[in-house]
C-alpha positions in Angstrom: 93.7 107.5 26.8 94.0 110.6 24.8 93.9 114.4 24.7 93.1 117.4 22.1 96.9 119.7 21.8 96.9 121.7 19.4 93.1 121.1 18.4 94.0 116.7 17.3 93.4 113.9 19.7 96.5 112.5 20.2 98.0 109.3 22.7 98.6 111.0 26.2 101.9 109.0 25.7 104.5 110.9 23.3 107.5 110.4 21.8 111.1 112.1 22.5 112.8 112.3 19.5 116.4 114.8 20.9 118.4 110.9 21.8 117.8 110.7 18.5 120.5 112.7 17.8 122.5 113.2 20.7 122.9 113.3 24.8 122.5 110.2 24.9 125.1 107.5 22.9 125.8 107.4 18.9 123.6 108.3 16.6 121.3 106.2 14.3 119.6 107.2 11.2 118.6 103.6 10.5 117.9 102.2 13.9 115.7 106.2 14.8 113.5 105.9 11.5 112.7 101.9 12.2 111.9 102.6 15.9 109.5 106.0 14.8 108.1 103.9 12.9 107.0 100.3 15.1 105.2 104.3 17.3 103.2 105.1 14.4 101.9 101.6 14.0 101.8 100.9 17.7 99.1 104.3 18.4 101.9 106.7 18.5 101.0 110.3 17.7 102.5 113.4 19.4 106.6 113.3 18.4 108.6 115.9 19.3 112.1 117.5 18.4 114.1 120.9 18.2 115.9 123.0 15.8 118.9 121.9 17.9 119.4 118.7 18.7 122.1 117.5 16.0 122.2 120.9 15.4 119.1 120.0 13.3 119.7 116.3 12.5 117.0 116.3 14.7 114.4 117.5 12.1 116.2 116.1 9.5 115.7 112.7 10.7 112.2 113.3 12.1 111.9 115.3 8.1 112.7 111.7 7.1 109.8 110.7 8.5 107.2 112.8 7.8 108.1 112.9 4.4 107.0 108.1 4.8 103.8 109.3 5.7 102.4 110.7 3.1 97.8 111.0 4.0 99.3 109.6 7.4 100.4 113.1 8.0 97.2 115.1 9.2 97.2 112.4 12.3 100.6 113.1 14.0 101.4 116.1 16.0 105.1 117.1 14.9 106.1 119.4 17.6 109.6 121.2 17.0 111.7 124.2 19.3 113.4 127.7 18.8 115.8 130.1 20.8 119.0 128.0 21.7 121.6 128.9 19.0 124.5 126.2 20.0 127.9 127.2 20.2 130.5 126.2 17.8 132.8 125.3 20.6 131.4 124.3 23.5 128.1 122.6 22.5 126.3 122.7 26.0 126.6 126.8 26.0 123.5 127.4 25.3 123.3 131.3 23.3 119.9 132.2 23.7 118.0 134.1 20.7 114.1 135.6 20.6 115.0 138.0 18.7 112.1 139.2 16.2 114.0 138.0 13.0 115.2 135.1 14.4 111.9 133.1 15.5 111.1 133.7 11.6 114.4 132.4 10.4 113.9 129.7 12.4 110.8 128.2 11.5 111.1 128.9 8.5 113.8 126.4 8.8 112.3 124.6 10.6 109.7 124.2 8.2 112.5 122.9 5.3 114.2 120.7 7.5 110.8 119.3 8.7 109.2 118.9 5.0 106.0 120.3 6.3 103.9 123.1 5.6 103.2 124.2 9.3 104.8 123.0 12.5 101.8 121.8 14.5 103.3 123.1 18.1 106.0 125.8 17.9 108.0 126.4 21.0 110.3 129.2 22.3 113.1 126.2 23.7 114.0 128.4 26.3 114.3 132.6 27.2 116.3 135.1 26.9 115.5 137.7 30.4 116.8 140.4 27.8 114.2 140.0 24.9 110.2 141.2 26.5 108.3 138.2 26.1 106.3 140.2 23.9 108.6 140.5 21.8 108.4 136.8 20.9 105.0 136.0 21.0 103.9 139.0 18.4 106.1 137.2 15.8 105.0 133.5 16.6 101.6 134.8 15.9 102.7 136.5 12.8 103.7 132.4 11.3 100.6 132.0 13.0 98.3 133.8 11.1 100.6 132.8 7.5 99.6 129.4 8.8 103.0 128.0 9.0 102.3 127.0 12.8 99.3 126.5 14.0 100.0 126.3 18.0 102.2 128.3 20.2 104.3 126.6 23.2 107.1 127.9 25.7 109.3 126.0 26.9 111.0 126.1 30.7 109.4 129.0 31.4 108.2 131.2 34.6 103.8 131.1 35.5 104.4 135.7 34.8 106.1 135.0 31.6 103.2 132.4 30.9 100.9 135.1 31.7 102.3 137.9 30.1 102.3 135.5 26.5 99.4 134.5 27.0 97.9 138.5 26.8 99.7 137.9 23.2 98.3 134.8 22.3 96.6 132.0 23.7 99.5 129.2 24.6 98.4 125.4 23.4 101.3 124.4 25.1 104.0 125.1 28.3 106.7 122.3 28.3 109.6 121.2 30.8 111.1 118.7 33.3 108.6 116.6 35.6 109.5 113.5 37.0 108.9 111.9 40.1 111.9 114.0 41.2 111.7 117.0 38.7 108.6 118.3 40.6 110.0 121.9 40.8 106.2 122.5 39.0 103.5 121.8 40.9 103.8 124.6 43.2 103.0 127.2 40.7 103.2 126.4 37.1 100.7 123.0 36.1 97.9 125.4 38.5 98.9 128.5 36.0 98.1 126.0 33.1 95.1 124.9 34.2 94.8 128.7 34.8 95.1 129.5 31.1 93.7 125.5 30.0 97.6 125.4 28.9 98.2 121.6 28.3 101.6 120.9 29.7 103.9 118.5 28.2 105.9 116.5 30.5 109.9 115.9 28.9 112.0 113.3 30.4 109.6 111.8 32.6 111.5 108.8 33.4 114.5 110.5 35.0 116.1 110.3 31.7 116.1 106.8 32.0 116.5 106.5 36.2 113.4 105.6 37.0 112.8 103.5 34.8 115.7 101.0 37.0 117.8 100.1 34.7 120.7 102.4 35.8 123.4 101.6 37.8 126.0 103.4 39.2 128.0 101.8 36.9 127.2 102.7 34.1 127.6 107.0 34.8 130.7 106.3 35.8 131.9 104.7 32.5 129.7 106.9 30.7 131.4 109.0 28.3 130.8 112.4 28.7 131.2 113.8 25.6 127.8 111.5 24.4 126.0 110.8 27.6 125.1 114.3 29.0 124.4 112.6 32.6 127.4 112.3 33.2 126.7 116.2 33.8 124.6 116.4 36.2 124.2 116.3 39.7 122.0 114.3 40.4 123.7 111.4 39.0 127.2 112.2 40.7 128.2 109.5 42.9 127.5 111.5 46.3 124.1 111.4 45.4 123.4 109.0 43.1 123.8 105.2 45.5 121.4 108.0 47.5 119.2 108.6 44.5 119.3 104.6 43.5 117.2 103.6 46.6 114.5 105.5 45.6 113.8 104.3 42.3 114.2 100.5 44.7 110.8 101.3 45.9 109.8 102.6 42.1 110.6 98.4 41.3 108.9 97.4 44.4 105.6 98.5 44.0 105.3 98.3 40.0 106.2 94.8 40.5 102.8 94.3 42.6 101.1 96.0 40.2 102.5 93.5 37.5 103.5 97.0 35.6 106.7 97.8 34.8 109.1 101.0 36.7 109.0 102.4 33.4 104.8 102.7 32.8 104.2 103.4 37.0 106.4 106.4 36.7 103.9 107.7 34.1 101.2 107.0 34.9 101.7 108.9 38.6 102.6 111.6 35.9 99.5 111.6 34.4 97.2 111.4 36.9 98.2 114.9 37.2 96.6 116.9 35.2 93.5 115.9 33.2 95.5 118.0 30.1 98.6 116.3 30.7 101.3 114.9 27.8 104.6 112.5 28.8 106.5 112.8 25.9 109.6 110.3 27.7 112.3 109.5 24.7 113.9 106.5 23.1 115.7 105.5 20.4 114.9 102.2 21.0 112.0 99.3 19.6 112.1 97.2 22.2 111.1 100.6 24.2 107.8 101.7 22.5 105.4 99.2 23.7 106.7 99.2 27.7 106.1 103.0 27.5 103.2 102.9 25.3 101.9 100.8 28.0 101.8 103.0 31.0 98.3 103.9 29.3 97.1 100.4 30.5 98.3 100.9 34.3 96.0 102.5 36.7 96.8 103.7 39.5 94.4 103.9 43.1 94.4 107.7 45.0 96.9 105.3 48.2 99.3 104.8 45.3 99.5 107.6 44.0 99.8 109.8 47.2 102.3 106.6 47.9 105.0 107.8 45.6 104.3 111.6 45.9 105.3 111.1 49.2 109.2 109.1 48.7 108.9 111.3 45.8 109.3 114.2 48.4 112.1 117.2 47.8 113.0 116.3 50.4 114.1 112.7 50.2 116.1 113.4 45.8 119.5 114.1 46.3 120.4 116.8 44.0 120.2 119.0 41.4 118.0 117.9 38.2 121.0 120.2 36.4 124.3 121.8 36.8 123.8 125.5 38.0 125.2 127.0 34.9 121.7 125.9 32.6 119.2 125.9 35.6 120.4 129.8 36.0 118.6 129.5 32.3 114.7 127.8 33.1 112.1 129.2 34.7 113.0 132.8 33.8 
């Protein structure tokens, strides 16, 4: 199953690289580079990073991978993002900068770290509502003309912002969280993408690993909050995770009947939602690559798709996807 994005044909399942640098335990660059190369050999050709992941470390890691690619560089999509400055005293405090000058400065820095002449998709990571969307879009459009980026993306924005941005320059992709248990975008965002011919890229399509069935309540309870972001999220808290695990048990049951894994089932369900939808599950370990990529071979009947949609209806999900302070910075 392939899709076209930034004028390149790519597999519908790509690789999110964030966890290779932070948020999900310790980093191991040797293992991560091994994973990136194994992904390429397996058929992955859409790699997603951002300047704020590891405060530049993740782009540098992907940049080493790009350097190793040689002529194969033209066969893959390298996507990155700008717009979030990190508070040196609190890594979870996000400072949003969409100013024209910052767009250009951030892009130049990312180009160097990534070892590329042009970034295939360059996303505005978050929106600062005090900056008119036209300002960063005009700056991005200039970067397209200069050949420094090939396509423009937005992340976690509202329909109004997407449509205003589209008037300045075509928005190639909109990236937001989307999975069986994070479906806020279905009401307005996904229809708008279909209307405008914008690709949708789903991050955290496995619910930060939760939908695989491999995370227990005990795992979260003993997690170091400074290293594992999930320990801060409402859906993983004691009062919510136990009830949410009941939903995961149903995914496990259905997947057994289909002779696939829970991860493959969850990803296959997403890919049924929109012809131009891409999923970028993240992993830093080779052993999970084949599992995720195998979702491309899972065929779901309309009845199974509908059944899963019903199981994961919004009223059945316990806890918000982010703490309120972070939610306040989404869908703007």
